C-alpha positions, 0 to 999 in steps of 0.5 A: 500500500505504501509503495502504491501511494508513493508512486501516485504521489511521485506521479503528481509531483512529476506532472507538477514539475513539468507544468509549473513554470513562471513567476515566483508564486508558481516557482515555489510550488514547483520547488515543493514538487521537486522536493516530493519527487526527490524524497520519493526517489530516495525512498525507492532507492533505500527500499532497493538497497535494503533488499540486497544487503545483509547486515547492519553495518555503517557501510550499508548504503541503506543507512546513507540513503536513509540519512538523505531521506531524513534531511529531505524530510526536514527541509521539505517544510521550508520549501512548503512554507514559501509556496503556501505564503505566496 
């Protein structure tokens, strides 16, 4: 269920990136779509990395990609605040 929801969310985010071009209010909405798309892609990458790796060690790519996802999750509201304010 989560993968299907993520796929739909990424589909709409990709459409938003392609459609939203122009002045600053639209530019901020496009930035939110880019963050969502990047977040979804890194989630797919962590899922793919975790199924082929055995063991919980620091050089496991899952841990590095999961830290990127965590940073994106923290930065997403900053971009969202600008989009909602405009």
